[in-house]
C-alpha positions in Angstrom: 0.1 -0.1 0.2 1.2 3.5 -1.0 1.6 6.7 1.0 -2.1 7.7 2.0 -3.6 11.0 3.1 -7.3 12.2 4.0 -8.7 15.0 2.3 -11.4 16.9 4.5 -14.1 18.9 2.9 -15.8 20.7 5.8 -19.0 22.2 5.0 -21.7 24.2 6.1 -24.2 21.9 5.1 -22.7 18.6 5.2 -18.7 17.5 5.4 -17.0 15.3 3.0 -13.5 13.2 3.3 -11.6 11.2 0.7 -8.5 9.5 0.8 -5.6 9.7 -1.8 -3.2 6.6 -2.4 0.0 7.5 -4.2 0.5 4.2 -5.7 -2.7 4.1 -7.2 -2.6 8.0 -8.2 -6.4 8.2 -7.4 -8.9 9.8 -5.0 -11.4 7.8 -3.3 -14.6 9.7 -1.7 -15.4 7.7 1.6 -19.2 6.8 2.2 -19.3 8.4 5.6 -22.8 9.5 5.4 -25.4 8.6 8.1 -28.3 9.6 6.7 -31.8 7.5 7.2 -33.3 8.4 4.5 -32.3 6.1 1.5 -32.8 8.8 -0.8 -30.5 11.2 0.8 -27.9 8.4 1.7 -27.4 7.8 -1.7 -25.9 11.5 -2.8 -22.8 12.0 -3.9 -22.2 8.2 -3.3 -23.4 7.8 -0.4 -20.4 10.7 1.2 -22.3 13.7 2.5 -22.3 14.1 6.5 -24.9 16.6 8.1 -23.0 19.3 9.8 -25.4 19.0 12.6 -24.8 18.4 16.5 -28.1 17.5 18.8 -29.1 16.6 22.2 -31.7 13.8 22.0 -34.8 13.1 24.7 -31.8 10.9 26.7 -30.0 13.7 27.1 -27.5 12.3 24.7 -25.0 14.0 22.2 -26.1 12.7 18.5 -24.2 13.7 15.3 -25.1 14.2 11.7 -28.4 12.7 10.6 -28.7 10.9 14.4 -30.0 14.8 14.9 -33.4 13.9 13.2 -34.5 12.6 16.7 -33.9 15.5 18.4 -36.0 18.4 19.1 -35.4 21.0 16.1 -34.3 23.4 18.4 -31.4 21.0 20.1 -30.0 20.8 17.0 -26.9 22.7 16.2 -25.6 23.9 13.0 -24.4 26.1 10.7 -21.2 26.3 12.3 -18.6 26.7 10.1 -19.3 30.5 8.7 -19.8 32.0 12.1 -16.2 30.2 12.9 -14.5 33.7 12.0 -16.0 35.4 15.0 -17.1 32.5 16.8 -20.6 33.8 17.2 -22.6 31.6 19.7 -25.4 30.0 17.8 -28.8 30.0 19.9 -31.1 27.0 20.6 -33.5 25.9 22.7 -32.5 28.9 25.3 -28.9 27.3 25.2 -25.7 29.4 23.5 -23.2 27.7 22.0 -20.0 28.6 20.0 -19.4 27.6 16.8 -16.1 26.3 17.7 -17.7 23.7 20.0 -20.4 22.4 17.1 -17.3 22.3 14.7 -15.4 19.7 17.2 -19.0 17.5 17.5 -19.1 17.6 14.3 -15.6 16.1 13.6 -15.9 13.7 16.6 -19.2 12.3 14.3 -16.7 12.2 11.6 -14.3 10.4 13.4 -17.0 7.6 14.5 -17.8 7.2 11.1 -14.6 6.6 9.7 -13.5 4.3 12.5 -16.6 2.2 11.5 -15.2 1.8 8.0 -11.7 1.1 9.4 -10.0 4.2 8.0 -6.6 5.1 9.7 -7.4 8.9 11.6 -3.7 9.3 12.5 -3.1 9.7 8.5 -2.2 13.3 7.1 -5.5 15.2 6.5 -5.8 18.2 4.5 -9.1 20.6 5.2 -10.1 22.7 2.9 -10.9 26.5 4.2 -12.9 29.3 2.4 -10.3 31.2 0.4 -10.5 34.4 2.1 -11.0 33.4 5.9 -9.0 34.9 8.6 -7.1 33.2 11.2 -9.4 32.5 13.7 -11.4 30.9 11.4 -8.6 29.0 10.4 -7.3 28.2 13.5 -10.6 27.1 15.1 -11.0 24.9 12.1 -7.6 22.7 13.0 -8.1 22.8 16.4 -11.7 21.8 16.2 -9.9 18.6 14.4 -6.8 18.3 16.2 -9.2 17.5 19.3 -9.9 14.4 18.0 -6.5 13.8 17.3 -6.6 14.1 13.6 -3.5 14.9 12.1 -3.8 18.2 10.3 -0.9 18.8 7.8 -2.4 21.7 6.0 -5.3 23.9 5.5 -6.2 24.6 1.9 -8.3 27.0 0.2 -11.6 25.6 -1.6 -11.1 27.0 -4.7 -7.8 25.6 -5.3 -9.0 22.2 -3.8 -11.9 22.5 -6.6 -9.3 23.2 -9.1 -7.2 20.3 -8.3 -10.2 17.9 -8.1 -11.2 18.7 -11.9 -7.4 19.7 -12.8 -7.6 17.0 -15.8 -10.3 18.8 -17.5 -8.1 22.3 -17.3 -4.5 21.0 -17.2 -3.8 22.4 -20.7 -5.3 26.2 -19.2 -2.9 28.9 -18.3 -5.5 30.7 -16.5 -8.7 29.3 -14.0 -11.7 31.2 -12.7 -12.9 28.8 -10.1 -16.9 29.6 -8.3 -17.1 27.9 -5.7 -20.9 28.5 -4.6 -21.3 26.6 -0.9 -23.9 25.8 1.8 -22.9 29.1 3.7 -19.9 30.3 1.8 -19.2 31.4 -1.9 -15.7 31.9 -3.1 -14.2 32.9 -6.2 -10.5 32.4 -7.2 -8.3 33.1 -10.2 -6.1 30.6 -10.7 -2.9 30.5 -12.6 -1.7 27.1 -13.7 2.3 26.5 -13.9 2.9 23.5 -15.5 0.6 21.7 -13.1 1.4 24.1 -10.1 -1.7 25.7 -9.4 -1.2 29.5 -7.7 -3.7 31.7 -6.5 -3.8 35.5 -8.1 -6.9 37.0 -6.8 -9.6 35.8 -4.5 -12.8 37.0 -3.1 -15.6 35.5 -1.2 -18.8 36.1 0.4 -18.3 34.8 3.5 -22.3 34.5 4.6 -23.5 33.5 1.3 -24.6 30.2 -0.2 -27.4 27.7 -0.5 -28.8 28.2 3.2 -29.2 32.1 1.4 -31.7 30.2 -0.7 -33.3 28.5 2.0 -34.1 31.5 4.2 -35.4 33.3 0.7 -37.8 30.2 0.1 -38.9 30.7 4.2 -39.4 34.1 3.7 -42.1 33.8 0.4 -43.7 30.7 2.1 -43.9 31.2 5.8 -47.0 32.9 5.6 -49.2 29.9 4.2 -48.4 27.9 7.5 -49.1 28.1 11.0 -45.9 28.5 12.5 -46.0 29.7 16.1 -42.7 27.9 17.8 -38.5 28.4 16.9 -39.0 24.8 16.6 -41.6 24.5 14.0 -39.8 27.5 11.9 -36.1 25.5 11.9 -38.1 22.3 10.9 -40.0 23.9 8.0 -36.5 25.7 6.6 -35.3 22.4 6.9 -38.0 20.9 4.6 -37.9 23.8 2.5 -33.9 22.6 1.9 -35.2 19.5 0.7 -37.5 20.7 -2.0 -35.0 23.5 -3.0 -32.5 19.9 -3.2 -35.5 18.1 -5.7 -36.3 21.1 -7.8 -32.2 20.4 -8.7 -33.4 17.8 -10.6 -37.1 17.9 -11.1 -39.7 20.4 -12.4 -42.0 20.0 -9.0 -41.9 19.4 -5.5 -44.4 18.8 -2.8 -43.9 20.2 1.1 -46.4 18.4 3.5 -45.7 20.2 7.2 
């Protein structure tokens, strides 16, 4: 077996982990998804782990889609883009710092990797927004190292995206990468110097991504439903996200609340 390394895409909505084997020269996306719904689980080759931490009725901490059994106002999410200022997340009358939520997400992924018999001591590269500052980067590293992940380096998300599709762009001198995620959007101009990729210019919207579309849908349709509690409002937004995802491949969708 050749030298291996892990690649960790820490996302606002979902996380993905891949493993690289230098001998084979291939990258394999790992099936770490713990979605219970078969349709959701199958997305992206079962590689999407929901970026959520929850407290269930037995007062146990659960992670990823295991939070589906929690009261919705005791589920903490959206931690990634709040790491920049470590802005607390308010749920169920309790404030949690986003770094605490990020640590929980790392714990859930650590568990899934162990279930797959993946060595968590392998060198790891974690992606971060291109124009993220030192606080967000250091807290992301801290969250991973809490579970003894061997963080080798942090790589900007658009640069990682360029590397991921390099075979399609290797003949190009300049590449413009637009990376739209769940919580952030990054744009990077990358120079290709015979296989060495260098970021020439970067710009980003630190709080704009898929969850903003969810919010717009929420604002458009909330008056048609009787939403009286924070828990109902959060759950309704979750269901709207499912509608949004379905509309990516279909012309119509139905929401039952």
